[in-house]
Structures are given as C-alpha cells and as structure tokens.
C-alpha positions, 0 to 999 in steps of 0.5 A, a space after each residue: 786486373 790480375 788473377 792469382 791461383 793458388 792450389 795446394 794438397 790439403 791433410 784436411 777431409 774434404 769436408 773439413 776443407 769445405 768447413 774451412 773454406 765457409 769459415 774463412 770467407 767473411 775474412 775475404 770479404 774486405 781485402 782491398 783490391 779484392 775483387 773475387 774470390 773463387 773457393 774451388 777443389 779438383 776431385 780428380 787430384 784432390 786439391 783445393 783452388 783459389 783463384 782470386 781476381 785483384 783490380 792490380 798489381 799492387 793490390 795482390 802485392 799488398 795481400 801477399 803481404 797480410 796476416 790474412 795471406 801468411 796464416 792460409 797454409 796452415 789454415 788449411 793444413 797445406 802440404 804442398 803449395 803451387 801459384 800461378 799469377 796471371 794478367 787478365 787480358 779480357 773476359 768473354 762477356 764483360 757485360 755480365 760482370 762478375 758472379 758474387 755467387 754461385 749455386 751449390 
C-alpha cells in the first residue's frame, strides 16, 4: 500500500473549502485502488490536506493521470502545493480495518 499526502494553501475561505471538500468527496468513491481518503485542515497554517491510501503504486500512478487529479488545484484555488508519497510499512491496529467515517 502507498500513502500520498497533498498539502496546499487555498484562496478559499475555511467555510468555502469545507463545502468544496464535501462536494468533491463523492467523486473519489469510485477511484480504482483508492482504499481511503482523508480530507483535512491544519488550523495553525490554514493549509488544506488530502491524505490518500492506495492499494498499490500502480493505482496511485493511474489516479495522478486522471482528470479528477488534474482538477484538484483549480477546484480548491490552490496557491502552493506540496506532494509527499510514502510506502505503508504496517498499521498499528491491523485488526481494526480502515475507518470509513470520522465524527464531525
């Protein structure tokens, strides 16, 4: 498995960014090989973050070439973007599975 983190500053307000995240979420539900995506906000810097868990490097590569991936900067009016990719070594709680919904 592979983790990709995309972190960026946005020209959107916090409320606009949250609304856009909620509107974009359904588009990610059928991405091949995407096990989970977390939509996040770093309060200290105001940056937005997408954390993706893919089943393979190949699935991540296919996503990066997709129209959905290409539209992300424009949708969020991203001003600066930083992308990091990690190989998942192992989870702490392998028996718990991957959460599908967090409390709001």
